[in-house]
PDB file with SEQRES, HELIX, SHEET and CRYST1 records, atoms N, CA, C and O in Angstrom:
SEQRES   1 A   84  MET SER ILE ARG ASN ASN VAL GLU ALA LEU GLN ASN GLU          
SEQRES   2 A   84  LEU LYS ALA GLN ASP VAL THR LEU ILE ALA VAL SER LYS          
SEQRES   3 A   84  THR LYS SER ASN GLU GLU ILE LEU GLU ALA TYR GLU ALA          
SEQRES   4 A   84  GLY GLN ARG ILE PHE GLY GLU ASN MET VAL GLN GLU LEU          
SEQRES   5 A   84  VAL ALA LYS GLN GLU ALA LEU PRO LYS ASP ILE GLU TRP          
SEQRES   6 A   84  HIS LEU ILE GLY HIS LEU GLN SER ASN LYS VAL LYS TYR          
SEQRES   7 A   84  ILE ALA PRO LEU LEU LEU                                      
HELIX    1 AA1 ILE A    3  LYS A   15  1                                  13    
HELIX    2 AA2 ASN A   30  GLU A   38  1                                   9    
HELIX    3 AA3 VAL A   49  ALA A   58  1                                  10    
HELIX    4 AA4 SER A   73  LYS A   75  5                                   3    
HELIX    5 AA5 VAL A   76  LEU A   83  1                                   8    
SHEET    1 AA1 3 ALA A  23  VAL A  24  0                                        
SHEET    2 AA1 3 ILE A  43  GLU A  46  1                                        
SHEET    3 AA1 3 GLU A  64  LEU A  67  1                                        
CRYST1    1.000    1.000    1.000  90.00  90.00  90.00 P 1           1          
ATOM      1  N   MET A   1     112.707 155.026 153.665  1.00  0.00           N  
ATOM      2  CA  MET A   1     111.834 153.876 153.422  1.00  0.00           C  
ATOM      3  C   MET A   1     111.927 152.969 154.627  1.00  0.00           C  
ATOM      4  O   MET A   1     113.015 152.748 155.159  1.00  0.00           O  
ATOM      5  N   SER A   2     110.785 152.436 155.068  1.00  0.00           N  
ATOM      6  CA  SER A   2     110.754 151.586 156.238  1.00  0.00           C  
ATOM      7  C   SER A   2     111.267 150.191 155.933  1.00  0.00           C  
ATOM      8  O   SER A   2     111.384 149.797 154.773  1.00  0.00           O  
ATOM      9  N   ILE A   3     111.572 149.446 156.992  1.00  0.00           N  
ATOM     10  CA  ILE A   3     112.017 148.047 156.835  1.00  0.00           C  
ATOM     11  C   ILE A   3     110.968 147.274 156.108  1.00  0.00           C  
ATOM     12  O   ILE A   3     111.281 146.514 155.192  1.00  0.00           O  
ATOM     13  N   ARG A   4     109.681 147.452 156.506  1.00  0.00           N  
ATOM     14  CA  ARG A   4     108.582 146.724 155.884  1.00  0.00           C  
ATOM     15  C   ARG A   4     108.558 147.019 154.375  1.00  0.00           C  
ATOM     16  O   ARG A   4     108.459 146.089 153.574  1.00  0.00           O  
ATOM     17  N   ASN A   5     108.644 148.260 153.989  1.00  0.00           N  
ATOM     18  CA  ASN A   5     108.610 148.636 152.580  1.00  0.00           C  
ATOM     19  C   ASN A   5     109.759 148.005 151.808  1.00  0.00           C  
ATOM     20  O   ASN A   5     109.579 147.504 150.698  1.00  0.00           O  
ATOM     21  N   ASN A   6     110.964 148.038 152.421  1.00  0.00           N  
ATOM     22  CA  ASN A   6     112.148 147.442 151.765  1.00  0.00           C  
ATOM     23  C   ASN A   6     111.971 145.974 151.581  1.00  0.00           C  
ATOM     24  O   ASN A   6     112.255 145.452 150.503  1.00  0.00           O  
ATOM     25  N   VAL A   7     111.502 145.270 152.611  1.00  0.00           N  
ATOM     26  CA  VAL A   7     111.345 143.792 152.507  1.00  0.00           C  
ATOM     27  C   VAL A   7     110.291 143.474 151.479  1.00  0.00           C  
ATOM     28  O   VAL A   7     110.515 142.599 150.643  1.00  0.00           O  
ATOM     29  N   GLU A   8     109.176 144.125 151.495  1.00  0.00           N  
ATOM     30  CA  GLU A   8     108.104 143.822 150.567  1.00  0.00           C  
ATOM     31  C   GLU A   8     108.540 144.103 149.115  1.00  0.00           C  
ATOM     32  O   GLU A   8     108.242 143.317 148.216  1.00  0.00           O  
ATOM     33  N   ALA A   9     109.242 145.221 148.891  1.00  0.00           N  
ATOM     34  CA  ALA A   9     109.697 145.533 147.542  1.00  0.00           C  
ATOM     35  C   ALA A   9     110.728 144.483 147.035  1.00  0.00           C  
ATOM     36  O   ALA A   9     110.663 144.032 145.892  1.00  0.00           O  
ATOM     37  N   LEU A  10     111.651 144.126 147.902  1.00  0.00           N  
ATOM     38  CA  LEU A  10     112.682 143.130 147.520  1.00  0.00           C  
ATOM     39  C   LEU A  10     112.042 141.765 147.245  1.00  0.00           C  
ATOM     40  O   LEU A  10     112.377 141.106 146.261  1.00  0.00           O  
ATOM     41  N   GLN A  11     111.123 141.345 148.118  1.00  0.00           N  
ATOM     42  CA  GLN A  11     110.510 140.041 147.931  1.00  0.00           C  
ATOM     43  C   GLN A  11     109.744 140.004 146.605  1.00  0.00           C  
ATOM     44  O   GLN A  11     109.813 139.015 145.875  1.00  0.00           O  
ATOM     45  N   ASN A  12     109.016 141.079 146.293  1.00  0.00           N  
ATOM     46  CA  ASN A  12     108.269 141.100 145.045  1.00  0.00           C  
ATOM     47  C   ASN A  12     109.203 141.064 143.844  1.00  0.00           C  
ATOM     48  O   ASN A  12     108.924 140.371 142.866  1.00  0.00           O  
ATOM     49  N   GLU A  13     110.297 141.791 143.904  1.00  0.00           N  
ATOM     50  CA  GLU A  13     111.274 141.818 142.812  1.00  0.00           C  
ATOM     51  C   GLU A  13     111.942 140.445 142.632  1.00  0.00           C  
ATOM     52  O   GLU A  13     112.093 139.961 141.510  1.00  0.00           O  
ATOM     53  N   LEU A  14     112.331 139.843 143.730  1.00  0.00           N  
ATOM     54  CA  LEU A  14     113.087 138.578 143.667  1.00  0.00           C  
ATOM     55  C   LEU A  14     112.219 137.382 143.361  1.00  0.00           C  
ATOM     56  O   LEU A  14     112.701 136.401 142.795  1.00  0.00           O  
ATOM     57  N   LYS A  15     110.913 137.440 143.731  1.00  0.00           N  
ATOM     58  CA  LYS A  15     110.024 136.323 143.507  1.00  0.00           C  
ATOM     59  C   LYS A  15     109.952 136.009 142.010  1.00  0.00           C  
ATOM     60  O   LYS A  15     109.944 134.843 141.616  1.00  0.00           O  
ATOM     61  N   ALA A  16     109.903 137.030 141.198  1.00  0.00           N  
ATOM     62  CA  ALA A  16     109.829 136.854 139.744  1.00  0.00           C  
ATOM     63  C   ALA A  16     111.090 136.193 139.180  1.00  0.00           C  
ATOM     64  O   ALA A  16     111.061 135.592 138.106  1.00  0.00           O  
ATOM     65  N   GLN A  17     112.192 136.314 139.918  1.00  0.00           N  
ATOM     66  CA  GLN A  17     113.449 135.755 139.466  1.00  0.00           C  
ATOM     67  C   GLN A  17     113.777 134.428 140.149  1.00  0.00           C  
ATOM     68  O   GLN A  17     114.841 133.853 139.920  1.00  0.00           O  
ATOM     69  N   ASP A  18     112.858 133.943 140.990  1.00  0.00           N  
ATOM     70  CA  ASP A  18     113.067 132.661 141.736  1.00  0.00           C  
ATOM     71  C   ASP A  18     114.338 132.743 142.587  1.00  0.00           C  
ATOM     72  O   ASP A  18     115.164 131.832 142.592  1.00  0.00           O  
ATOM     73  N   VAL A  19     114.468 133.861 143.305  1.00  0.00           N  
ATOM     74  CA  VAL A  19     115.609 134.071 144.196  1.00  0.00           C  
ATOM     75  C   VAL A  19     115.067 134.179 145.636  1.00  0.00           C  
ATOM     76  O   VAL A  19     114.012 134.773 145.858  1.00  0.00           O  
ATOM     77  N   THR A  20     115.772 133.619 146.581  1.00  0.00           N  
ATOM     78  CA  THR A  20     115.367 133.703 148.013  1.00  0.00           C  
ATOM     79  C   THR A  20     116.157 134.823 148.687  1.00  0.00           C  
ATOM     80  O   THR A  20     117.375 134.920 148.539  1.00  0.00           O  
ATOM     81  N   LEU A  21     115.443 135.659 149.424  1.00  0.00           N  
ATOM     82  CA  LEU A  21     116.070 136.745 150.154  1.00  0.00           C  
ATOM     83  C   LEU A  21     116.479 136.269 151.540  1.00  0.00           C  
ATOM     84  O   LEU A  21     115.649 135.787 152.311  1.00  0.00           O  
ATOM     85  N   ILE A  22     117.759 136.406 151.848  1.00  0.00           N  
ATOM     86  CA  ILE A  22     118.232 136.133 153.225  1.00  0.00           C  
ATOM     87  C   ILE A  22     118.605 137.495 153.802  1.00  0.00           C  
ATOM     88  O   ILE A  22     119.556 138.141 153.363  1.00  0.00           O  
ATOM     89  N   ALA A  23     117.833 137.907 154.791  1.00  0.00           N  
ATOM     90  CA  ALA A  23     118.072 139.207 155.414  1.00  0.00           C  
ATOM     91  C   ALA A  23     119.166 139.046 156.462  1.00  0.00           C  
ATOM     92  O   ALA A  23     119.035 138.253 157.395  1.00  0.00           O  
ATOM     93  N   VAL A  24     120.232 139.798 156.302  1.00  0.00           N  
ATOM     94  CA  VAL A  24     121.353 139.764 157.238  1.00  0.00           C  
ATOM     95  C   VAL A  24     120.976 140.619 158.449  1.00  0.00           C  
ATOM     96  O   VAL A  24     120.776 141.828 158.335  1.00  0.00           O  
ATOM     97  N   SER A  25     120.886 139.976 159.591  1.00  0.00           N  
ATOM     98  CA  SER A  25     120.401 140.655 160.821  1.00  0.00           C  
ATOM     99  C   SER A  25     121.558 141.079 161.733  1.00  0.00           C  
ATOM    100  O   SER A  25     121.330 141.472 162.877  1.00  0.00           O  
ATOM    101  N   LYS A  26     122.755 141.006 161.249  1.00  0.00           N  
ATOM    102  CA  LYS A  26     123.937 141.425 161.999  1.00  0.00           C  
ATOM    103  C   LYS A  26     123.728 142.839 162.508  1.00  0.00           C  
ATOM    104  O   LYS A  26     123.373 143.721 161.727  1.00  0.00           O  
ATOM    105  N   THR A  27     123.933 143.072 163.758  1.00  0.00           N  
ATOM    106  CA  THR A  27     123.825 144.377 164.442  1.00  0.00           C  
ATOM    107  C   THR A  27     122.416 144.922 164.515  1.00  0.00           C  
ATOM    108  O   THR A  27     122.219 146.053 164.960  1.00  0.00           O  
ATOM    109  N   LYS A  28     121.424 144.144 164.088  1.00  0.00           N  
ATOM    110  CA  LYS A  28     120.027 144.637 164.145  1.00  0.00           C  
ATOM    111  C   LYS A  28     119.392 144.178 165.450  1.00  0.00           C  
ATOM    112  O   LYS A  28     119.681 143.103 165.975  1.00  0.00           O  
ATOM    113  N   SER A  29     118.521 145.036 165.945  1.00  0.00           N  
ATOM    114  CA  SER A  29     117.833 144.727 167.197  1.00  0.00           C  
ATOM    115  C   SER A  29     116.698 143.724 166.920  1.00  0.00           C  
ATOM    116  O   SER A  29     116.287 143.539 165.774  1.00  0.00           O  
ATOM    117  N   ASN A  30     116.209 143.091 167.974  1.00  0.00           N  
ATOM    118  CA  ASN A  30     115.078 142.161 167.823  1.00  0.00           C  
ATOM    119  C   ASN A  30     113.872 142.892 167.273  1.00  0.00           C  
ATOM    120  O   ASN A  30     113.100 142.314 166.508  1.00  0.00           O  
ATOM    121  N   GLU A  31     113.691 144.155 167.645  1.00  0.00           N  
ATOM    122  CA  GLU A  31     112.540 144.928 167.148  1.00  0.00           C  
ATOM    123  C   GLU A  31     112.636 145.132 165.653  1.00  0.00           C  
ATOM    124  O   GLU A  31     111.634 145.050 164.943  1.00  0.00           O  
ATOM    125  N   GLU A  32     113.847 145.399 165.171  1.00  0.00           N  
ATOM    126  CA  GLU A  32     114.037 145.594 163.717  1.00  0.00           C  
ATOM    127  C   GLU A  32     113.811 144.266 162.967  1.00  0.00           C  
ATOM    128  O   GLU A  32     113.221 144.249 161.886  1.00  0.00           O  
ATOM    129  N   ILE A  33     114.272 143.196 163.535  1.00  0.00           N  
ATOM    130  CA  ILE A  33     114.095 141.883 162.915  1.00  0.00           C  
ATOM    131  C   ILE A  33     112.590 141.542 162.927  1.00  0.00           C  
ATOM    132  O   ILE A  33     112.078 141.014 161.940  1.00  0.00           O  
ATOM    133  N   LEU A  34     111.896 141.830 164.000  1.00  0.00           N  
ATOM    134  CA  LEU A  34     110.456 141.570 164.045  1.00  0.00           C  
ATOM    135  C   LEU A  34     109.695 142.397 163.017  1.00  0.00           C  
ATOM    136  O   LEU A  34     108.681 141.935 162.494  1.00  0.00           O  
ATOM    137  N   GLU A  35     110.151 143.597 162.718  1.00  0.00           N  
ATOM    138  CA  GLU A  35     109.494 144.414 161.703  1.00  0.00           C  
ATOM    139  C   GLU A  35     109.614 143.744 160.335  1.00  0.00           C  
ATOM    140  O   GLU A  35     108.654 143.701 159.565  1.00  0.00           O  
ATOM    141  N   ALA A  36     110.818 143.217 160.042  1.00  0.00           N  
ATOM    142  CA  ALA A  36     111.015 142.480 158.781  1.00  0.00           C  
ATOM    143  C   ALA A  36     110.174 141.188 158.775  1.00  0.00           C  
ATOM    144  O   ALA A  36     109.583 140.816 157.761  1.00  0.00           O  
ATOM    145  N   TYR A  37     110.142 140.524 159.930  1.00  0.00           N  
ATOM    146  CA  TYR A  37     109.360 139.286 160.082  1.00  0.00           C  
ATOM    147  C   TYR A  37     107.871 139.571 159.812  1.00  0.00           C  
ATOM    148  O   TYR A  37     107.218 138.806 159.102  1.00  0.00           O  
ATOM    149  N   GLU A  38     107.357 140.613 160.346  1.00  0.00           N  
ATOM    150  CA  GLU A  38     105.962 140.968 160.176  1.00  0.00           C  
ATOM    151  C   GLU A  38     105.652 141.358 158.739  1.00  0.00           C  
ATOM    152  O   GLU A  38     104.493 141.340 158.324  1.00  0.00           O  
ATOM    153  N   ALA A  39     106.672 141.706 157.985  1.00  0.00           N  
ATOM    154  CA  ALA A  39     106.499 142.032 156.563  1.00  0.00           C  
ATOM    155  C   ALA A  39     106.628 140.755 155.708  1.00  0.00           C  
ATOM    156  O   ALA A  39     106.507 140.804 154.484  1.00  0.00           O  
ATOM    157  N   GLY A  40     106.867 139.650 156.352  1.00  0.00           N  
ATOM    158  CA  GLY A  40     106.909 138.365 155.620  1.00  0.00           C  
ATOM    159  C   GLY A  40     108.272 137.697 155.497  1.00  0.00           C  
ATOM    160  O   GLY A  40     108.380 136.596 154.958  1.00  0.00           O  
ATOM    161  N   GLN A  41     109.305 138.354 155.990  1.00  0.00           N  
ATOM    162  CA  GLN A  41     110.648 137.805 155.914  1.00  0.00           C  
ATOM    163  C   GLN A  41     110.826 136.706 156.941  1.00  0.00           C  
ATOM    164  O   GLN A  41     110.576 136.934 158.125  1.00  0.00           O  
ATOM    165  N   ARG A  42     111.251 135.522 156.529  1.00  0.00           N  
ATOM    166  CA  ARG A  42     111.411 134.408 157.411  1.00  0.00           C  
ATOM    167  C   ARG A  42     112.808 133.813 157.452  1.00  0.00           C  
ATOM    168  O   ARG A  42     113.076 132.904 158.238  1.00  0.00           O  
ATOM    169  N   ILE A  43     113.692 134.316 156.617  1.00  0.00           N  
ATOM    170  CA  ILE A  43     115.060 133.764 156.556  1.00  0.00           C  
ATOM    171  C   ILE A  43     116.027 134.883 156.888  1.00  0.00           C  
ATOM    172  O   ILE A  43     116.044 135.934 156.248  1.00  0.00           O  
ATOM    173  N   PHE A  44     116.850 134.619 157.933  1.00  0.00           N  
ATOM    174  CA  PHE A  44     117.792 135.614 158.399  1.00  0.00           C  
ATOM    175  C   PHE A  44     119.184 134.986 158.514  1.00  0.00           C  
ATOM    176  O   PHE A  44     119.314 133.780 158.725  1.00  0.00           O  
ATOM    177  N   GLY A  45     120.216 135.814 158.373  1.00  0.00           N  
ATOM    178  CA  GLY A  45     121.593 135.362 158.494  1.00  0.00           C  
ATOM    179  C   GLY A  45     122.354 136.134 159.531  1.00  0.00           C  
ATOM    180  O   GLY A  45     122.255 137.359 159.596  1.00  0.00           O  
ATOM    181  N   GLU A  46     123.100 135.450 160.330  1.00  0.00           N  
ATOM    182  CA  GLU A  46     123.967 136.054 161.387  1.00  0.00           C  
ATOM    183  C   GLU A  46     125.387 135.588 161.139  1.00  0.00           C  
ATOM    184  O   GLU A  46     125.604 134.513 160.580  1.00  0.00           O  
ATOM    185  N   ASN A  47     126.352 136.391 161.551  1.00  0.00           N  
ATOM    186  CA  ASN A  47     127.755 135.967 161.422  1.00  0.00           C  
ATOM    187  C   ASN A  47     128.408 135.677 162.777  1.00  0.00           C  
ATOM    188  O   ASN A  47     129.542 135.204 162.839  1.00  0.00           O  
ATOM    189  N   MET A  48     127.700 135.956 163.830  1.00  0.00           N  
ATOM    190  CA  MET A  48     128.253 135.673 165.168  1.00  0.00           C  
ATOM    191  C   MET A  48     127.358 134.660 165.895  1.00  0.00           C  
ATOM    192  O   MET A  48     126.155 134.872 166.047  1.00  0.00           O  
ATOM    193  N   VAL A  49     127.953 133.590 166.325  1.00  0.00           N  
ATOM    194  CA  VAL A  49     127.215 132.503 166.937  1.00  0.00           C  
ATOM    195  C   VAL A  49     126.430 132.977 168.156  1.00  0.00           C  
ATOM    196  O   VAL A  49     125.267 132.614 168.335  1.00  0.00           O  
ATOM    197  N   GLN A  50     127.081 133.799 169.003  1.00  0.00           N  
ATOM    198  CA  GLN A  50     126.408 134.204 170.210  1.00  0.00           C  
ATOM    199  C   GLN A  50     125.180 135.051 169.915  1.00  0.00           C  
ATOM    200  O   GLN A  50     124.175 134.932 170.616  1.00  0.00           O  
ATOM    201  N   GLU A  51     125.231 135.893 168.908  1.00  0.00           N  
ATOM    202  CA  GLU A  51     124.057 136.692 168.541  1.00  0.00           C  
ATOM    203  C   GLU A  51     122.986 135.804 167.934  1.00  0.00           C  
ATOM    204  O   GLU A  51     121.804 136.001 168.219  1.00  0.00           O  
ATOM    205  N   LEU A  52     123.352 134.845 167.117  1.00  0.00           N  
ATOM    206  CA  LEU A  52     122.375 133.938 166.515  1.00  0.00           C  
ATOM    207  C   LEU A  52     121.652 133.187 167.615  1.00  0.00           C  
ATOM    208  O   LEU A  52     120.427 133.073 167.578  1.00  0.00           O  
ATOM    209  N   VAL A  53     122.391 132.665 168.604  1.00  0.00           N  
ATOM    210  CA  VAL A  53     121.740 131.902 169.661  1.00  0.00           C  
ATOM    211  C   VAL A  53     120.783 132.776 170.473  1.00  0.00           C  
ATOM    212  O   VAL A  53     119.670 132.350 170.784  1.00  0.00           O  
ATOM    213  N   ALA A  54     121.197 133.969 170.812  1.00  0.00           N  
ATOM    214  CA  ALA A  54     120.329 134.868 171.591  1.00  0.00           C  
ATOM    215  C   ALA A  54     119.097 135.249 170.793  1.00  0.00           C  
ATOM    216  O   ALA A  54     117.990 135.242 171.332  1.00  0.00           O  
ATOM    217  N   LYS A  55     119.260 135.571 169.554  1.00  0.00           N  
ATOM    218  CA  LYS A  55     118.127 135.967 168.725  1.00  0.00           C  
ATOM    219  C   LYS A  55     117.207 134.787 168.465  1.00  0.00           C  
ATOM    220  O   LYS A  55     115.987 134.956 168.470  1.00  0.00           O  
ATOM    221  N   GLN A  56     117.738 133.621 168.242  1.00  0.00           N  
ATOM    222  CA  GLN A  56     116.945 132.416 168.014  1.00  0.00           C  
ATOM    223  C   GLN A  56     116.059 132.125 169.210  1.00  0.00           C  
ATOM    224  O   GLN A  56     114.919 131.695 169.039  1.00  0.00           O  
ATOM    225  N   GLU A  57     116.554 132.347 170.407  1.00  0.00           N  
ATOM    226  CA  GLU A  57     115.802 132.078 171.641  1.00  0.00           C  
ATOM    227  C   GLU A  57     114.697 133.097 171.826  1.00  0.00           C  
ATOM    228  O   GLU A  57     113.646 132.755 172.368  1.00  0.00           O  
ATOM    229  N   ALA A  58     114.893 134.359 171.391  1.00  0.00           N  
ATOM    230  CA  ALA A  58     113.986 135.445 171.681  1.00  0.00           C  
ATOM    231  C   ALA A  58     112.949 135.695 170.573  1.00  0.00           C  
ATOM    232  O   ALA A  58     111.920 136.324 170.820  1.00  0.00           O  
ATOM    233  N   LEU A  59     113.212 135.217 169.384  1.00  0.00           N  
ATOM    234  CA  LEU A  59     112.371 135.588 168.241  1.00  0.00           C  
ATOM    235  C   LEU A  59     111.490 134.359 167.824  1.00  0.00           C  
ATOM    236  O   LEU A  59     111.711 133.246 168.303  1.00  0.00           O  
ATOM    237  N   PRO A  60     110.512 134.582 166.941  1.00  0.00           N  
ATOM    238  CA  PRO A  60     109.636 133.481 166.538  1.00  0.00           C  
ATOM    239  C   PRO A  60     110.383 132.250 166.081  1.00  0.00           C  
ATOM    240  O   PRO A  60     111.438 132.340 165.452  1.00  0.00           O  
ATOM    241  N   LYS A  61     109.822 131.098 166.406  1.00  0.00           N  
ATOM    242  CA  LYS A  61     110.524 129.828 166.167  1.00  0.00           C  
ATOM    243  C   LYS A  61     110.466 129.395 164.683  1.00  0.00           C  
ATOM    244  O   LYS A  61     111.173 128.461 164.304  1.00  0.00           O  
ATOM    245  N   ASP A  62     109.659 130.035 163.852  1.00  0.00           N  
ATOM    246  CA  ASP A  62     109.600 129.614 162.434  1.00  0.00           C  
ATOM    247  C   ASP A  62     110.597 130.364 161.576  1.00  0.00           C  
ATOM    248  O   ASP A  62     110.587 130.236 160.351  1.00  0.00           O  
ATOM    249  N   ILE A  63     111.470 131.154 162.215  1.00  0.00           N  
ATOM    250  CA  ILE A  63     112.523 131.789 161.481  1.00  0.00           C  
ATOM    251  C   ILE A  63     113.593 130.777 161.092  1.00  0.00           C  
ATOM    252  O   ILE A  63     114.033 129.977 161.918  1.00  0.00           O  
ATOM    253  N   GLU A  64     113.998 130.818 159.861  1.00  0.00           N  
ATOM    254  CA  GLU A  64     115.100 129.950 159.352  1.00  0.00           C  
ATOM    255  C   GLU A  64     116.387 130.752 159.474  1.00  0.00           C  
ATOM    256  O   GLU A  64     116.559 131.774 158.811  1.00  0.00           O  
ATOM    257  N   TRP A  65     117.297 130.274 160.335  1.00  0.00           N  
ATOM    258  CA  TRP A  65     118.560 130.975 160.566  1.00  0.00           C  
ATOM    259  C   TRP A  65     119.680 130.382 159.728  1.00  0.00           C  
ATOM    260  O   TRP A  65     119.754 129.169 159.530  1.00  0.00           O  
ATOM    261  N   HIS A  66     120.552 131.260 159.238  1.00  0.00           N  
ATOM    262  CA  HIS A  66     121.718 130.835 158.512  1.00  0.00           C  
ATOM    263  C   HIS A  66     122.939 131.481 159.210  1.00  0.00           C  
ATOM    264  O   HIS A  66     122.906 132.654 159.582  1.00  0.00           O  
ATOM    265  N   LEU A  67     123.972 130.715 159.369  1.00  0.00           N  
ATOM    266  CA  LEU A  67     125.272 131.271 159.858  1.00  0.00           C  
ATOM    267  C   LEU A  67     126.080 131.628 158.640  1.00  0.00           C  
ATOM    268  O   LEU A  67     126.390 130.772 157.812  1.00  0.00           O  
ATOM    269  N   ILE A  68     126.415 132.882 158.533  1.00  0.00           N  
ATOM    270  CA  ILE A  68     127.199 133.329 157.381  1.00  0.00           C  
ATOM    271  C   ILE A  68     128.630 133.629 157.807  1.00  0.00           C  
ATOM    272  O   ILE A  68     128.867 134.201 158.871  1.00  0.00           O  
ATOM    273  N   GLY A  69     129.537 133.251 157.000  1.00  0.00           N  
ATOM    274  CA  GLY A  69     130.954 133.443 157.349  1.00  0.00           C  
ATOM    275  C   GLY A  69     131.567 132.165 157.930  1.00  0.00           C  
ATOM    276  O   GLY A  69     131.026 131.071 157.774  1.00  0.00           O  
ATOM    277  N   HIS A  70     132.662 132.328 158.574  1.00  0.00           N  
ATOM    278  CA  HIS A  70     133.418 131.187 159.123  1.00  0.00           C  
ATOM    279  C   HIS A  70     132.923 130.813 160.510  1.00  0.00           C  
ATOM    280  O   HIS A  70     132.540 131.682 161.293  1.00  0.00           O  
ATOM    281  N   LEU A  71     132.931 129.537 160.809  1.00  0.00           N  
ATOM    282  CA  LEU A  71     132.568 129.031 162.134  1.00  0.00           C  
ATOM    283  C   LEU A  71     133.827 128.516 162.833  1.00  0.00           C  
ATOM    284  O   LEU A  71     134.458 127.561 162.381  1.00  0.00           O  
ATOM    285  N   GLN A  72     134.174 129.159 163.929  1.00  0.00           N  
ATOM    286  CA  GLN A  72     135.320 128.714 164.716  1.00  0.00           C  
ATOM    287  C   GLN A  72     134.960 127.420 165.423  1.00  0.00           C  
ATOM    288  O   GLN A  72     133.837 127.254 165.900  1.00  0.00           O  
ATOM    289  N   SER A  73     135.919 126.505 165.488  1.00  0.00           N  
ATOM    290  CA  SER A  73     135.635 125.200 166.068  1.00  0.00           C  
ATOM    291  C   SER A  73     135.185 125.287 167.527  1.00  0.00           C  
ATOM    292  O   SER A  73     134.435 124.424 167.983  1.00  0.00           O  
ATOM    293  N   ASN A  74     135.628 126.323 168.284  1.00  0.00           N  
ATOM    294  CA  ASN A  74     135.248 126.429 169.675  1.00  0.00           C  
ATOM    295  C   ASN A  74     133.828 126.959 169.832  1.00  0.00           C  
ATOM    296  O   ASN A  74     133.316 127.038 170.949  1.00  0.00           O  
ATOM    297  N   LYS A  75     133.182 127.326 168.710  1.00  0.00           N  
ATOM    298  CA  LYS A  75     131.772 127.845 168.776  1.00  0.00           C  
ATOM    299  C   LYS A  75     130.763 126.799 168.359  1.00  0.00           C  
ATOM    300  O   LYS A  75     129.559 127.028 168.471  1.00  0.00           O  
ATOM    301  N   VAL A  76     131.229 125.646 167.875  1.00  0.00           N  
ATOM    302  CA  VAL A  76     130.338 124.634 167.412  1.00  0.00           C  
ATOM    303  C   VAL A  76     129.411 124.155 168.509  1.00  0.00           C  
ATOM    304  O   VAL A  76     128.249 123.863 168.228  1.00  0.00           O  
ATOM    305  N   LYS A  77     129.871 124.061 169.749  1.00  0.00           N  
ATOM    306  CA  LYS A  77     129.044 123.575 170.825  1.00  0.00           C  
ATOM    307  C   LYS A  77     127.845 124.488 171.081  1.00  0.00           C  
ATOM    308  O   LYS A  77     126.836 124.031 171.619  1.00  0.00           O  
ATOM    309  N   TYR A  78     127.930 125.759 170.709  1.00  0.00           N  
ATOM    310  CA  TYR A  78     126.809 126.685 170.892  1.00  0.00           C  
ATOM    311  C   TYR A  78     125.774 126.556 169.797  1.00  0.00           C  
ATOM    312  O   TYR A  78     124.584 126.746 170.047  1.00  0.00           O  
ATOM    313  N   ILE A  79     126.193 126.243 168.617  1.00  0.00           N  
ATOM    314  CA  ILE A  79     125.305 126.201 167.452  1.00  0.00           C  
ATOM    315  C   ILE A  79     124.697 124.826 167.218  1.00  0.00           C  
ATOM    316  O   ILE A  79     123.601 124.723 166.666  1.00  0.00           O  
ATOM    317  N   ALA A  80     125.392 123.765 167.630  1.00  0.00           N  
ATOM    318  CA  ALA A  80     124.923 122.413 167.404  1.00  0.00           C  
ATOM    319  C   ALA A  80     123.511 122.129 167.931  1.00  0.00           C  
ATOM    320  O   ALA A  80     122.733 121.485 167.227  1.00  0.00           O  
ATOM    321  N   PRO A  81     123.151 122.577 169.126  1.00  0.00           N  
ATOM    322  CA  PRO A  81     121.789 122.302 169.632  1.00  0.00           C  
ATOM    323  C   PRO A  81     120.680 122.922 168.748  1.00  0.00           C  
ATOM    324  O   PRO A  81     119.554 122.425 168.729  1.00  0.00           O  
ATOM    325  N   LEU A  82     121.003 123.995 168.028  1.00  0.00           N  
ATOM    326  CA  LEU A  82     120.000 124.632 167.180  1.00  0.00           C  
ATOM    327  C   LEU A  82     119.744 123.835 165.904  1.00  0.00           C  
ATOM    328  O   LEU A  82     118.724 124.011 165.238  1.00  0.00           O  
ATOM    329  N   LEU A  83     120.680 122.967 165.582  1.00  0.00           N  
ATOM    330  CA  LEU A  83     120.559 122.183 164.350  1.00  0.00           C  
ATOM    331  C   LEU A  83     119.992 120.822 164.559  1.00  0.00           C  
ATOM    332  O   LEU A  83     119.685 120.131 163.588  1.00  0.00           O  
ATOM    333  N   LEU A  84     119.839 120.403 165.793  1.00  0.00           N  
ATOM    334  CA  LEU A  84     119.316 119.076 166.070  1.00  0.00           C  
ATOM    335  C   LEU A  84     117.828 119.037 166.214  1.00  0.00           C  
ATOM    336  O   LEU A  84     117.259 117.971 166.450  1.00  0.00           O  
TER     337      LEU A  84                                                      
END                                                                             
């Protein structure tokens, strides 16, 4: 099953339950994320600050990013500009 089919099926199933799908993009390429984006997915989660920053710069600006997991204090300086 393609990424598009997976995203569309999950969104349809979860919409009826009033649940928001956050697609975890950890280890996924920009091309794979764009495929999900083109299927309507707009909320993604990353667990590594450096990957989140790089993907945020390269991908559409209307993506809502979430940092999942723990944030090390030495990484705050990289993520803070994205939140302002």
